[in-house]
C-alpha positions in Angstrom: -18.3 -26.4 -61.6 -19.6 -29.7 -62.8 -20.2 -32.5 -60.2 -20.9 -36.1 -61.1 -21.1 -39.1 -58.8 -19.8 -37.2 -55.9 -16.7 -35.9 -57.6 -15.7 -32.7 -59.3 -15.6 -33.4 -63.0 -14.7 -30.0 -64.3 -14.2 -26.4 -63.1 -14.0 -23.4 -65.4 -15.7 -20.4 -66.9 -19.4 -20.5 -67.7 -18.7 -20.9 -71.4 -16.5 -23.9 -70.7 -18.9 -25.7 -68.4 -22.3 -25.0 -70.0 -21.7 -27.2 -73.0 -21.1 -30.1 -70.6 -24.6 -29.8 -69.0 -26.9 -32.6 -70.1 -30.6 -33.1 -69.5 -30.0 -35.1 -66.3 -28.1 -32.3 -64.6 -29.5 -30.3 -61.7 -28.4 -26.7 -62.1 -27.8 -24.6 -59.0 -27.2 -20.9 -59.3 -25.1 -19.6 -56.4 -26.5 -16.1 -56.9 -23.2 -14.3 -56.9 -22.3 -15.9 -53.5 -18.9 -17.2 -52.6 -18.2 -20.8 -53.3 -15.3 -22.5 -51.4 -14.2 -26.0 -50.4 -15.7 -27.3 -47.2 -13.7 -26.4 -44.1 -11.4 -29.1 -42.9 -11.2 -28.8 -39.1 -7.9 -30.6 -38.2 -8.2 -30.6 -34.4 -11.4 -31.4 -32.6 -12.6 -33.4 -29.6 -16.2 -34.0 -30.8 -17.3 -37.0 -28.6 -17.9 -36.4 -24.9 -20.7 -36.2 -22.3 -21.8 -33.2 -20.4 -20.4 -29.7 -20.6 -18.3 -27.4 -18.5 -20.3 -24.2 -18.4 -19.6 -24.0 -14.6 -15.9 -23.7 -15.4 -16.6 -21.0 -17.9 -18.3 -19.1 -15.1 -15.4 -19.7 -12.8 -13.0 -18.3 -15.3 -15.1 -15.1 -15.6 -14.4 -14.8 -11.8 -10.7 -15.0 -12.4 -9.9 -18.7 -12.0 -7.2 -20.1 -14.4 -7.3 -23.3 -16.4 -4.6 -24.8 -14.2 -6.4 -23.8 -11.0 -9.6 -25.4 -12.2 -7.8 -28.6 -13.2 -6.0 -28.8 -9.9 -9.5 -28.8 -8.2 -10.5 -31.8 -10.2 -12.1 -29.9 -13.1 -10.9 -29.6 -16.6 -10.3 -32.7 -18.7 -11.0 -35.0 -15.7 -14.4 -33.5 -15.2 -15.4 -34.5 -18.7 -13.7 -37.9 -18.3 -16.0 -38.6 -15.3 -19.1 -37.7 -17.4 -18.0 -39.6 -20.5 -17.2 -42.8 -18.5 -20.8 -42.8 -17.3 -22.2 -42.4 -20.8 -23.1 -45.3 -23.0 -22.0 -45.7 -26.6 -25.4 -44.7 -27.8 -25.4 -41.6 -25.5 -22.1 -40.5 -27.1 -23.3 -41.2 -30.6 -26.5 -39.2 -29.9 -24.5 -36.2 -28.7 -22.0 -36.5 -31.5 -24.8 -36.3 -34.1 -26.0 -33.1 -32.5 -22.5 -31.6 -32.8 -22.1 -33.0 -36.3 -25.0 -30.8 -37.4 -23.3 -27.8 -35.7 -20.1 -28.4 -37.8 -22.1 -28.8 -41.1 -24.1 -25.6 -40.4 -20.7 -23.8 -40.0 -19.5 -25.1 -43.3 -17.2 -27.8 -42.1 -17.3 -31.1 -44.0 -14.3 -33.0 -42.5 -13.0 -33.1 -38.9 -10.1 -34.7 -37.2 -11.7 -36.4 -34.2 -9.8 -37.2 -31.0 -10.6 -39.5 -28.2 -9.2 -38.7 -24.8 -12.2 -38.4 -22.4 -12.2 -42.0 -21.4 -8.6 -42.7 -20.1 -9.4 -46.4 -19.6 -9.0 -49.1 -22.2 -12.8 -49.7 -22.6 -13.8 -46.1 -22.4 -11.2 -45.0 -25.0 -12.4 -47.8 -27.3 -16.0 -46.7 -26.7 -15.2 -43.1 -27.9 -13.3 -44.3 -31.0 -16.2 -46.7 -31.8 -18.6 -43.8 -31.5 -16.4 -41.8 -33.9 -16.5 -44.7 -36.4 -20.3 -44.9 -36.1 -20.7 -41.1 -36.5 -18.5 -41.3 -39.7 -20.9 -44.0 -41.0 -24.2 -42.4 -40.0 -23.7 -38.6 -40.5 -22.7 -36.5 -43.5 -19.7 -35.2 -41.7 -16.4 -37.0 -42.4 -14.3 -38.0 -39.4 -10.6 -38.7 -39.2 -10.0 -40.6 -35.9 -7.1 -39.9 -33.5 -6.3 -41.8 -30.3 -5.6 -39.4 -27.5 -5.4 -41.7 -24.5 -2.5 -39.5 -23.3 -4.8 -36.5 -22.8 -4.3 -36.5 -19.0 -3.3 -38.8 -16.1 -6.6 -40.1 -14.7 -7.3 -39.7 -11.0 -6.8 -43.4 -10.2 -3.3 -43.3 -11.6 -2.1 -40.0 -10.1 0.4 -41.7 -7.8 1.1 -44.5 -10.4 2.2 -42.6 -13.5 4.4 -45.4 -14.8 1.4 -47.8 -14.5 -0.7 -45.6 -16.7 2.1 -45.3 -19.3 2.3 -49.1 -19.4 -1.4 -49.2 -19.9 -1.2 -46.8 -22.8 1.7 -48.5 -24.5 1.1 -52.2 -23.8 -2.7 -52.4 -23.8 -4.5 -49.4 -25.3 -2.3 -48.8 -28.4 -2.2 -52.5 -29.5 -6.0 -52.7 -29.2 -6.6 -49.4 -31.1 -4.3 -50.6 -33.8 -5.7 -54.1 -33.9 -9.3 -52.8 -34.4 -8.1 -50.1 -36.8 -9.9 -47.5 -34.8 -7.5 -44.6 -35.3 -5.2 -43.2 -38.0 -3.2 -41.0 -35.6 -2.0 -40.9 -32.1 -1.8 -37.6 -30.1 -0.2 -36.7 -26.7 -0.8 -33.7 -24.5 2.9 -32.8 -23.9 2.9 -30.2 -21.2 4.2 -29.6 -17.7 1.9 -31.3 -15.2 0.5 -33.6 -17.9 3.0 -35.7 -20.0 6.7 -34.9 -20.0 8.7 -34.9 -23.2 10.3 -38.2 -22.2 6.9 -39.8 -21.5 5.5 -38.3 -24.8 8.4 -39.7 -26.7 7.8 -43.1 -25.2 4.1 -43.1 -26.1 4.5 -41.7 -29.6 7.4 -44.0 -30.4 5.1 -46.9 -29.5 2.3 -45.4 -31.7 4.7 -45.2 -34.6 5.6 -48.9 -34.2 1.9 -49.6 -34.6 1.6 -47.7 -37.8 -0.1 -44.6 -36.5 0.7 -41.1 -37.6 1.9 -38.7 -34.9 0.4 -35.5 -33.6 1.3 -33.5 -30.5 -0.4 -31.0 -28.2 2.7 -28.8 -28.0 3.8 -25.7 -26.0 0.2 -24.7 -25.2 0.6 -23.5 -21.6 4.3 -23.2 -21.4 7.5 -23.7 -23.5 7.6 -27.4 -22.6 9.7 -28.6 -25.6 6.7 -30.0 -27.5 7.6 -28.4 -30.8 11.1 -29.7 -30.7 9.9 -33.1 -29.8 7.5 -33.1 -32.7 10.4 -32.3 -35.0 12.6 -35.0 -33.5 9.8 -37.6 -34.1 8.9 -36.3 -37.5 5.3 -35.8 -36.3 2.7 -34.9 -38.9 1.5 -31.9 -36.8 2.4 -29.9 -33.7 -0.8 -28.3 -32.3 -1.4 -25.2 -30.2 2.2 -23.7 -30.1 1.2 -20.6 -28.1 4.6 -20.5 -26.3 6.8 -21.9 -29.1 9.9 -19.8 -29.6 12.0 -19.1 -32.8 14.1 -22.2 -32.1 11.0 -24.4 -32.1 9.7 -22.8 -35.3 13.0 -23.5 -37.0 12.9 -27.1 -35.9 9.3 -27.5 -37.2 10.4 -26.1 -40.6 13.4 -28.4 -40.8 11.4 -31.5 -40.1 8.4 -30.4 -42.2 6.0 -30.6 -39.3 2.7 -28.6 -39.9 1.7 -26.2 -37.1 -2.0 -26.5 -36.2 -3.0 -23.2 -34.5 -6.1 -22.9 -32.3 -6.9 -19.3 -31.5 -10.4 -20.3 -30.3 -8.9 -21.9 -27.2 -6.7 -18.8 -26.5 -9.8 -16.7 -26.7 -12.0 -19.0 -24.6 -9.4 -19.3 -21.8 -9.1 -15.5 -21.6 -5.5 -15.5 -22.6 -3.8 -13.0 -25.0 -0.9 -15.4 -25.8 -1.6 -16.3 -29.4 0.7 -18.4 -31.5 3.3 -16.6 -33.7 1.5 -17.3 -36.9 3.2 -14.6 -38.9 6.7 -15.8 -38.0 5.6 -19.4 -38.9 4.2 -18.3 -42.3 7.3 -16.2 -43.0 9.5 -19.2 -42.2 7.6 -21.1 -44.9 5.5 -23.4 -42.7 2.1 -24.5 -44.1 0.0 -23.3 -41.2 -3.3 -25.0 -40.3 -6.2 -23.4 -38.4 -8.7 -25.5 -36.4 -11.4 -24.9 -33.8 -10.1 -27.3 -31.0 -13.9 -27.9 -30.5 -14.2 -29.3 -26.9 -16.4 -28.7 -23.9 -13.8 -27.0 -21.8 -11.2 -24.7 -23.5 -12.8 -24.1 -26.9 -16.6 -24.8 -27.1 -17.0 -23.7 -30.7 -17.5 -25.5 -34.0 -17.2 -22.3 -36.1 -14.3 -22.1 -38.5 -15.4 -18.7 -39.6 -15.0 -17.5 -36.0 -11.5 -19.0 -36.0 -10.7 -17.2 -39.3 -11.8 -13.9 -37.7 -9.6 -14.5 -34.6 -6.6 -15.5 -36.9 -6.9 -12.3 -38.8 -7.6 -9.9 -35.9 -5.3 -11.4 -33.3 -2.6 -13.2 -35.3 -2.5 -10.8 -38.3 -3.1 -13.5 -40.9 -4.7 -12.3 -44.1 -8.1 -13.6 -45.0 -6.6 -15.6 -47.9 -4.0 -17.1 -45.6 -6.7 -18.0 -43.1 -8.9 -19.7 -45.6 -6.0 -21.6 -47.0 -5.1 -22.7 -43.5 -8.6 -24.0 -42.9 -9.0 -25.9 -46.2 -6.1 -27.2 -48.3 -3.4 -26.9 -45.7 -5.6 -28.7 -43.2 -6.4 -31.4 -45.7 -2.7 -32.2 -46.2 -2.2 -32.3 -42.5 -4.7 -35.2 -42.4 -3.2 -37.0 -45.4 -6.1 -36.0 -47.6 -4.7 -33.2 -49.7 -5.3 -35.2 -52.9 -9.0 -35.8 -51.9 -10.4 -32.6 -50.4 -9.5 -29.1 -49.4 -9.8 -27.4 -52.9 -12.1 -27.3 -55.8 -10.2 -29.3 -58.5 -11.1 -32.0 -61.0 -11.2 -35.4 -59.5 -11.6 -34.3 -55.9 -14.6 -35.2 -53.7 -17.3 -32.6 -54.1 -17.2 -31.2 -50.6 -18.1 -27.5 -51.1 -19.9 -24.7 -49.4 -21.8 -21.7 -50.8 -21.4 -18.9 -48.4 -24.0 -16.1 -48.2 -21.4 -13.3 -48.9 -20.2 -11.7 -52.0 -16.4 -11.4 -51.1 -14.3 -14.1 -49.5 -12.8 -11.6 -47.1 -16.3 -11.2 -45.5 -15.9 -14.7 -44.0 -13.4 -13.3 -41.4 -14.9 -9.8 -41.4 -18.4 -10.7 -40.3 -18.2 -12.8 -37.1 -20.7 -14.5 -34.8 -23.1 -15.6 -37.6 -23.5 -18.7 -39.7 -22.7 -17.8 -43.2 -23.1 -21.0 -45.2 -26.2 -21.0 -47.5 -25.7 -24.5 -48.9 -23.3 -27.2 -47.7 -22.5 -30.2 -49.9 -20.6 -33.4 -49.0 -19.7 -35.7 -51.9 -22.1 -33.7 -54.1 -25.1 -34.2 -51.8 -26.8 -31.5 -49.9 -25.9 -31.8 -46.2 -27.3 -28.5 -45.0 -29.2 -25.6 -46.5 -31.1 -22.6 -45.3 -33.8 -20.4 -46.9 
């Protein structure tokens, strides 16, 4: 593979590429390791303050996600910590997590807000994402998720928070061009399908692409709503039924599956990946990196879970974490595969067979990580 000025200029056999090498080329021998595109993690929450290790301990004692949330934990616990953090605090933490992603072979992430739930705090998170995109090697695709939960101060005034989202937050986000997408947590006890429709319809009017947290904790109708609104993706889908899968296929909505959150919450209800693939859907895999329900930046761990628990093949899993994910972010022509003209985001993994990426788990396999042709991470 020949890389010049951050782009892939040619890919081919050694005898085809060697004549193109000039005296100014740096030559890197991958040493019979596996070379792949950088992972594209199409669902993350990478900007927040604090952590929720205490809730992890509570779940080991039998508490459920819903029970912890009802006691004031869950998303709202991170909201309280994030509101108290400054922009510089969030950027500092985000840079720490950016290194985690790069070490795991991820070169692009979709980055959601959602831990502010006030106008200024949501803008603060999105501005942190913009700064991280400028100041780290990791590439960020910003998504506005002000509809992540109903904040405490609006629990008895749901309609007032919906008005805040639609009439104040979305216009400011669009005006400042802080997000490419809008997401909603469509779930019983969070945002109903009618409320989600209202928010996402307003987002569409502001020119934002649509994504939905759908059918994660129950069959709430999120997948069908995603199809009705022609959303770009429907994410989670642990409880989606065959009718929902059919609707996603008809509307060409990409499913984003997050087995890391199923694992971390101690559930065994994984999405029906095989049925989705067999239906012809371009499945995406992502980490759902966040401090509560999926505290991992490791796409290789997600590949392993997808293969072991959802019976995806290693090749299907890699496809779902690279080119399919790139298309779900509107970047299929730019990243996600090693082709002429694309940005040179690639990873040399310290394995000799691509199937080993899902086979070995719990270790960091990247040996070298390149973003736009520049070394972003390397190990001895």
